[in-house]
C-alpha positions as CSV (number, residue, x, y, z in Angstrom):
1,M,0.0,0.0,0.0
2,R,1.3,3.5,-0.9
3,F,0.2,6.8,0.4
4,V,1.1,10.4,-0.5
5,K,-0.1,13.2,1.7
6,S,0.8,16.9,1.9
7,L,0.2,18.3,5.3
8,I,-0.6,22.0,5.3
9,L,0.0,23.0,8.9
10,G,-1.6,26.4,8.6
11,G,-4.8,25.0,7.3
12,L,-5.4,22.4,10.1
13,S,-7.9,23.5,12.7
14,L,-7.6,22.2,16.2
15,V,-10.7,21.1,18.1
16,P,-11.0,21.6,21.9
17,L,-10.7,18.2,23.7
18,A,-14.1,18.7,25.2
19,T,-15.8,18.2,21.8
20,L,-14.6,14.5,21.6
21,T,-17.5,12.3,20.8
22,P,-18.5,10.4,24.0
23,G,-19.0,6.7,24.2
24,C,-15.9,5.4,22.4
25,V,-14.9,1.9,23.6
26,E,-11.1,1.5,24.1
27,N,-9.9,-1.5,22.2
28,E,-6.1,-1.5,22.5
29,S,-5.6,-5.0,21.2
30,S,-7.5,-4.4,18.0
31,F,-6.8,-0.8,17.2
32,F,-3.5,0.9,17.9
33,I,-0.6,3.0,16.6
34,E,2.1,0.6,15.6
35,R,5.1,3.0,15.1
36,A,6.4,6.2,13.6
37,L,7.5,5.9,9.9
38,Y,10.9,7.2,8.9
39,L,11.6,8.3,5.3
40,D,15.0,8.1,3.7
41,P,16.3,11.7,3.5
42,E,16.9,11.2,-0.3
43,S,13.3,10.0,-1.0
44,D,10.2,11.9,-2.1
45,C,7.4,12.5,0.4
46,T,5.8,9.0,-0.1
47,F,4.9,7.0,2.9
48,E,4.5,3.2,3.0
49,V,3.5,1.2,6.0
50,D,6.6,-1.0,5.7
51,L,9.0,1.9,6.1
52,P,11.6,1.8,9.0
53,S,10.5,3.1,12.4
54,Y,12.3,5.5,14.7
55,P,11.8,5.8,18.5
56,T,12.0,9.5,19.3
57,G,11.7,12.9,17.7
58,T,13.5,16.2,17.7
59,L,12.1,19.7,17.2
60,D,14.5,22.6,16.4
61,L,13.0,25.9,17.4
62,A,15.6,28.0,15.6
63,I,14.1,27.5,12.1
64,G,10.6,28.8,13.2
65,E,12.2,31.7,15.1
66,A,14.3,32.7,12.1
67,N,11.3,32.8,9.8
68,E,8.9,34.2,12.5
69,T,6.4,31.4,11.8
70,G,6.6,29.5,15.1
71,S,7.8,26.0,15.2
72,S,5.5,23.0,14.7
73,Y,6.1,19.2,14.8
74,S,4.3,16.4,12.9
75,I,5.0,12.7,12.3
76,V,3.4,10.0,10.1
77,V,2.5,6.7,12.0
78,A,1.3,3.3,10.9
79,A,-2.1,2.9,12.4
80,A,-3.2,-0.8,12.7
81,N,-6.6,-2.5,12.7
82,Q,-6.7,-6.2,13.9
83,L,-10.5,-6.5,13.6
84,Q,-11.4,-9.5,11.6
85,A,-13.0,-9.0,8.1
86,L,-16.7,-9.9,8.2
87,G,-17.8,-9.2,4.7
88,D,-19.1,-12.1,2.5
89,P,-20.1,-11.3,-1.1
90,D,-21.8,-14.7,-1.4
91,L,-24.1,-13.8,1.4
92,L,-24.5,-10.2,0.3
93,R,-22.9,-9.2,3.7
94,T,-21.0,-5.9,3.5
95,E,-17.6,-5.3,5.2
96,T,-18.1,-3.4,8.5
97,S,-14.7,-3.9,10.1
98,Y,-13.0,-1.0,8.5
99,I,-12.1,1.8,11.0
100,R,-12.9,5.4,9.9
101,L,-10.8,7.8,12.0
102,E,-12.4,10.9,13.3
103,G,-9.5,12.4,15.3
104,A,-6.6,12.1,17.7
105,E,-6.5,13.4,21.3
106,V,-3.1,15.0,21.9
107,T,-1.6,16.0,25.3
108,I,1.9,17.4,25.6
109,E,3.6,16.7,28.9
110,G,6.7,18.7,29.9
111,L,9.5,16.9,31.8
112,S,12.0,18.2,34.3
113,G,10.4,21.6,34.6
114,A,9.5,22.0,30.9
115,P,6.0,23.5,30.5
116,S,3.1,21.2,29.5
117,V,0.6,22.2,26.8
118,G,-3.2,21.9,27.2
119,A,-4.9,19.0,25.6
120,F,-6.4,19.3,22.1
121,T,-7.9,17.2,19.3
122,V,-6.7,17.0,15.7
123,P,-9.4,16.1,13.2
124,L,-8.6,13.0,10.9
125,S,-10.4,11.3,8.1
126,D,-8.2,8.3,7.3
127,T,-9.6,4.7,6.9
128,I,-7.9,1.6,8.2
129,P,-8.7,-1.8,6.5
130,P,-9.5,-4.9,8.6
131,S,-6.9,-7.6,9.2
132,S,-6.0,-10.1,6.5
133,G,-5.2,-13.5,8.0
134,A,-2.6,-13.0,10.8
135,D,-1.6,-9.5,9.6
136,P,-3.4,-6.4,10.8
137,G,-4.7,-3.8,8.3
138,R,-2.4,-0.7,8.3
139,T,-2.7,2.8,7.0
140,P,-0.2,5.7,7.3
141,V,-1.7,8.6,9.2
142,S,-0.3,12.1,9.5
143,L,-0.4,13.6,13.0
144,L,0.2,17.2,14.0
145,L,1.6,16.9,17.5
146,V,2.9,20.4,18.1
147,P,0.9,23.3,16.6
148,N,2.8,26.4,15.5
149,G,4.2,28.1,18.5
150,A,2.8,25.7,21.1
151,I,6.3,24.9,22.5
152,E,8.7,27.9,22.7
153,E,11.2,26.5,25.3
154,E,13.9,23.9,25.0
155,G,13.4,20.7,27.0
156,K,12.2,17.1,27.0
157,F,8.5,16.3,26.4
158,L,6.2,13.3,26.2
159,I,3.4,13.5,23.7
160,H,0.4,11.4,24.5
161,I,-1.7,10.4,21.5
162,R,-5.0,8.5,21.4
163,L,-6.8,7.8,18.1
164,F,-10.5,7.5,18.0
165,G,-13.2,6.8,15.3
166,H,-15.8,4.3,14.4
167,T,-16.1,1.1,12.4
168,L,-18.2,1.1,9.2
169,G,-20.7,-0.9,11.3
170,G,-21.2,2.2,13.4
171,T,-19.4,1.1,16.6
172,P,-17.3,3.9,18.2
173,I,-13.8,2.7,18.9
174,E,-10.7,4.2,20.6
175,A,-7.1,3.1,20.4
176,G,-4.8,2.6,23.3
177,E,-2.4,5.5,24.1
178,F,0.8,5.9,22.1
179,V,3.5,8.0,23.8
180,W,6.1,9.9,21.7
181,P,9.3,11.3,23.3
182,L,10.3,14.7,21.9
183,E,13.5,16.6,22.4
184,V,13.1,20.4,21.8
185,C,16.3,22.4,21.1
186,R,17.8,25.3,19.2
187,N,20.2,24.8,16.2
188,C,20.7,21.1,17.0
189,L,19.6,19.9,13.5
190,R,21.7,22.5,11.6
191,V,24.5,21.3,9.3
192,C,26.7,23.1,6.9
193,D,25.6,20.9,3.9
194,L,23.6,23.2,1.7
195,E,21.8,20.2,0.1
196,A,20.5,18.8,3.4
197,F,16.7,19.1,3.5
198,P,14.0,16.9,5.0
199,P,11.9,14.8,2.5
200,C,8.6,16.6,3.2
201,A,7.6,20.2,3.8
202,F,5.9,19.4,7.0
203,Q,9.2,18.0,8.4
204,I,11.0,21.3,8.2
205,G,12.4,21.9,11.7
206,A,12.0,18.3,12.7
207,D,14.0,15.1,13.0
208,Y,16.3,15.4,9.9
209,A,19.6,17.3,9.3
210,H,18.8,20.8,8.0
211,S,20.9,23.0,5.8
212,C,22.2,26.1,7.6
213,A,20.5,28.2,4.8
214,L,17.1,27.4,6.5
215,Y,18.2,29.2,9.7
216,G,17.8,32.8,8.4
217,A,20.3,35.3,7.1
218,D,23.0,34.4,9.7
219,G,22.4,30.6,9.6
220,C,25.6,29.8,7.8
221,D,27.9,32.2,9.6
222,K,29.5,29.5,11.8
223,C,30.1,27.4,8.7
224,A,32.0,30.3,7.1
225,D,34.0,30.9,10.2
226,A,35.1,27.2,10.2
227,T,36.4,27.4,6.6
228,P,40.2,27.9,6.5
């Protein structure tokens, strides 16, 4: 399965957590975030569910500060559905075990004195297929975890994520919590390589090595000073 998605951060609206549809049943064994998906830095912005995983993230505040846009952070995860397929064309029985995502609850917890961020909900509309044999159905899902300017101080954070939605049979369903460790810093992703860019636009400021040219007018000064 292949998936291409452009995430326009400025166009995403955040819904207060209190608007979450009540009555969702947690089903951690059947519906869960499996892992974050890591793109090869040389690839285009195409996500597949069999991409390598990575265990923790990095947000560099310096890029957002240099461009006066604020710094945001997003990842793409493999969301898994282990509900068994129930459809049977011979019996004219439709498939109801697909999961239609409605959103993700996000809470940002600051560690060691770092400030926490109030909980919010990100709307989603992805669909996860049911399992096939012993393998769960999987879909890449883009998640905005830190809205522009939500974190402005360096530190260590834990981002708590919980997907929710409903099956095509109309049953509300909620995934178990997925926790993402995030290191927030300034200038820690900067390199002197002018060709170093993350694969996708929404990853600017996050996780990958970044050309010093992205750090504003003075971003490459230290590189010039180091040249004999």
